[in-house]
N, C-alpha and C positions, 0 to 999 in steps of 0.2 A: 622527112615528112613533106608531103605535097603542100604548098602554101594554100591557106584557106580560100582565097579567091578562086584558085583553080579547082579545088575540091568541090566547091559549090557549083561552079560552071559545068564541070564534068558530070556531077550528079544530076543537074537539071537536064542536060542533054541525054543522059542515059534514061532518065525517067520519060522524057518526051519520046524517045525512040523505042524503048524496050519495056518500060514499066509505066504505062500511061495512068494506071490507077493511083500512082504516087505523085503525079504532077502537082496537085494542089494539097499535098499532105502536110501534116505538122511533123516537124523533126524535133525530137527531144534529145538534147545533148547532155550527157553525163558531165557534171561539173569537173573542170580541169583548168590548168593554167591557160590553155589555148581556147577554152570554150567561148569566151566573149568574142574573139576574132572570128571563130567559126560561125557563131550566131549572126554576127553582122553580115558576113558574106552570104550565108544561106538566106537571110532576109532580103538582101539585094537581089538574090536569084528568085525572089518571090515565093519563098517557103515561109510558113508560119513556124516560129522557133520558140522553144522553151528550154531553159537550162535548169536542171535539177541536181541536187546532191545524190551521190550514189545510194545513200541510205533511203531515199524516197523513190528511186527509179522503178522498183518492183511494184509500187502502188499505182503507178501511172499506166493508163491504157493507151500507150503511144503506138501508132502504126509504124513509125520509123524511129529508131534509137541510134544515135551516134555514140559509139563507145571508144574509149582510149585504152591503151595497154595497161594502165595502172588500176583499172577497175578490178575488184577482187575476182578470183577464179569462181567462187560460189555465185556471185552476182552474174557474171558472164554466162555460166552454165544455166542458171535459172532463166535469164533472158533468152538464151538460145533455145531452150526447151519450151518457152512460152509461145513461140510462133511469131514474135515481134521481128520485124525486118531490121537486122543489125547492120549498120554501116560503120566503117572504120577507116583510119588512115594507116593501119598497121597490118602488114601482110601475114604475120604470124597468127593473128587472131582468125583470119580467114582460113589459113592452112589447117589450123586446129579444129575447124568447124564451129567456131564461136561467133562468127559474123558471116553474113550472106555476101556482102560486097565490100571490097577494099579499094580505095583510091590511093595508090602507093607509088613510091619512087622506084623506078627500075633503071639503074644507071643514072643518067642525067635527064630522064623524062618521066612524066606521070604515066602510070599504067592502071588498068582496071583488072582486078582479080575477083573471082567469084567462087562460091562453094555451093554446088548444085543442091545438096541435101538441105542446106539452110534456106535456100530460095524456095524449095518445095515446102518446108515447114511453115514458111510465111503465108502460104496459100495464094500467092500472087500468080497471075497469068504473066508469063514472061515471053517477050518476043524472041524468037529463036536466033535472030541476028546478034543478040547479046553474046552468044557463045562463039561467034566469029570475032567479036570485038574484045572480049575479055579472056584472060587466061583462066582456065578451069583448074582449081586446085585439088578437087577430090576426084581426079580423072580415073582412078581404078574402076569406077562404075562404067567407064566407057572403053575399057581395055579391049573389048571384043570388036570394036570398030576399026 
């Protein structure tokens, strides 16, 4: 897993460059063992942060939700279908279409991965440069190019 300080810094830069409507957004983190460390670093990156138990996440009207792989499949699917922007540190959640963006380890360095369909569900305007910067994990949509 990418260390929390790097996840926060990378997400701040991605928002500044490619997702400007999220620059001052609130990030709701689903409670987990690493949630407090993530919250501290996202606050240092000047995001407003809230940590909530999984049982309450569906009641929140959060623009950005940070999910971890231990969140139940049912909750992940409901969040993905809700149009919330889902951020994670787990590539499998992005690959499966359960999160829009992942900040993940690729060998010995941090990488950004994205799922276009989930970005579209969130309704965000996305700077096209993001797709040069991030690995697109639902690329069959782009197989004609």
